[in-house]
C-alpha positions in Angstrom: 0.0 0.0 0.0 1.4 3.4 -1.0 0.1 6.8 -0.4 0.1 9.4 -3.2 -1.1 12.6 -1.6 -4.6 11.9 -0.3 -5.0 8.8 -2.6 -4.0 5.3 -1.3 -2.9 2.6 -3.8 -3.8 -0.8 -2.6 -2.5 -4.0 -4.2 -5.2 -6.6 -3.6 -3.2 -9.6 -4.8 -0.4 -8.9 -2.3 -3.0 -8.4 0.5 -4.7 -11.8 -0.4 -1.4 -13.6 -0.5 -0.3 -12.3 3.0 -3.8 -12.3 4.6 -3.2 -15.3 6.9 0.2 -14.0 8.0 -1.3 -10.6 8.8 -4.1 -12.1 10.8 -1.6 -14.2 12.8 0.6 -11.2 13.5 -2.4 -9.1 14.7 -3.7 -12.0 16.9 -0.3 -12.5 18.5 0.2 -8.8 19.0 -3.2 -8.4 20.7 -3.1 -11.6 22.8 0.6 -11.5 23.6 0.8 -15.2 22.8 2.3 -17.2 19.9 -0.3 -18.7 17.7 0.3 -22.2 16.2 -0.2 -22.2 12.5 -2.9 -24.6 11.3 -1.8 -26.4 8.1 -4.1 -25.8 5.1 -6.0 -28.9 4.1 -4.5 -30.8 1.1 -6.8 -30.8 -1.9 -7.5 -34.3 -3.1 -8.5 -35.1 -6.6 -11.2 -37.7 -7.2 -9.9 -40.5 -9.4 -12.2 -42.8 -11.3 -11.1 -46.3 -10.9 -12.5 -49.0 -13.1 -12.2 -52.8 -12.7 -13.5 -55.5 -15.0 -15.5 -58.0 -12.9 -16.4 -60.5 -15.6 -16.6 -61.6 -19.2 -19.6 -63.5 -20.2 -20.7 -65.6 -23.2 -24.2 -65.9 -21.7 -26.2 -62.7 -21.1 -28.1 -64.3 -18.2 -24.9 -64.7 -16.2 -24.0 -61.0 -17.0 -27.5 -59.9 -15.8 -27.3 -61.9 -12.6 -23.9 -60.4 -11.6 -25.1 -56.9 -12.6 -28.1 -57.3 -10.3 -25.9 -58.5 -7.4 -23.5 -55.5 -7.8 -26.4 -53.0 -8.1 -27.8 -54.3 -4.8 -24.4 -53.4 -3.2 -24.7 -49.8 -4.7 -21.8 -50.4 -7.1 -21.9 -48.3 -10.2 -21.8 -50.3 -13.4 -20.8 -49.7 -16.9 -21.9 -52.5 -19.2 -19.8 -53.0 -22.4 -20.7 -55.4 -24.9 
């Protein structure tokens, strides 16, 4: 932040980048105690995993296994 006469120039990106650090400093100054930094949660990416559970020559057997898996709330993709 710089002052030009009566006008203040504010860099929002710098402020956002240092926001947690500024809050920690203010809290420590006001409380007189050191604040333990809380680690930011790690973002996890969802990965689709696919497994082949059978290969059938008879459609009845395929339908039977598909019904069993659906009862167990397993998402199916039937190819064939």
